[in-house]
N, C-alpha and C positions, 0 to 999 in steps of 0.2 A: 504494500500500500504506500502510495507516495505521501509526502509531507502535507500537502494541501488536503488530501482526503483524511489524513490523521487528525488534522486540526478541525475539520468539519465534524468528524465523529466525536472528538473531545468536546466541542461546543454543544453538540446534540445531547451528549451524556450529561453535561453540566446543566443545560436548560431543563431536561426532563427530571433530573434529580431534584433541582430546586422547585419545579412545579409540583412534584409529588410530596416533597417534605417541608418546604419553607416558603411557599408562594404567598401566603396570607399572614399578615401581621395581626396579632390580637391587640386591639386598641387599649392603650394604657399600660401595656407590658412590652417587654422585649421578646416575648415568646412568639414563635411563628409556627404555623402548620401548613401543610400542603393538601393536595387532593387525596393522598393516601388515607388518612384517617376519615376523611369525609366519604370517600367511596367505600371504605370499610363498614360504613353504617348500612349499606345495602345487604340485607340478609342473604346469606348463602353464596353470593357471587362477588361482592365488592372486594374482598381480600384476594380472591383468585384473579380478578382483573388486575389489581395492582401488582400481584406477584408475577403475573405474565409480563407486565411492562418492566418490572425490575429484572427479570431474567433476560429480557431483550437488551437491557442496558449492560448486563454482564457479558452477553454475547458480543456487543460492540466493544466492550473493554478488552476482551480476549484478543482482539486484533492488534493490541499494543504489546503483545508478547509477555503477558502476565505469567508468573510462575504458578505451578499447580497449587501450592499452599495459599497464594493470594486469591486464586479463583475459588478454592474451597472455602475460604473465610467469607467471601462475598456470598456464596451459595448458602452457607450456614446462617448468615445475617438474614437473608430472604426467608429461609425456612423457619427461623425463630419468629420473625415478625408475622409471617402468615399463620403459623400454628397458634400463637398467642392471640392473633387478630380474630380468630374464630370465636373467642370468648366475648359474648355480648358486653358492650360498654367498656369493660376493663381492657379488652383487646384494642379497642379504638383509642383509648387513653394511652396504652402502650405504644401504638403506632405513632401517635403524635409526639411522644418523647424519644422513641428509639431511632427514628429517621434512618432506616436502612439504606436508602439510596445515597444520602449524604455520607454515610459511613463507607459505602462502597466507592463513592467518588474519591474519598480521602485515600483509600487503598490504591486506587488507580493513580492518583496524583503523586503519592509517595513512590510508587513504582517508576513513574515517569521521571521524577526528580533524581532517583537513584540511577536510572538508565542514562539520563543526560550527564550526570556527574561522571559516570564511567566512560562515556563517549569523549568527554573533554579530557579526561586523564589519558585515554588511549591516544587521542590526537595530539596532546601536548604533554608528553612524558617529561619527567624531571630531567634536567641536564645531567649527563654523566660526568663524574669526576675522573680526571686523568692525571696520573702521576708521571712526571718526566724528570729524571735525575733528582729525586727527592724533593721536587717542588710540585705542589698540587695545583692543578688547573681545572676550573669548572668550565665545561664547554657547553 
């Protein structure tokens, strides 16, 4: 995948995560909710709808070369929120606080930061020290 497509996918993941978890501010507080806990109020299907969207975001994230433990953690986050989300009212409150998609976005962004740092290190390795006649030269 080229760099432009990666950036488009990253923006899509960010937008969807924010829409699902933090799109709506609660007046008089710093607390924000998204569509996830609101859709979770739909009996029997709301949590499945949001879980499907969350799994789609993980699918997009896998295109960035995530490692298996990172993907597993993302899936575990979705499964936990979906399972608890089936509990009426308490599950919706949990959805509002847990914010699975923002957690998964954080995992992706940490991966990207780590990958970028490794790329910079590989492209710009530390200069080698050379010793000539007992004099050190950093080159």
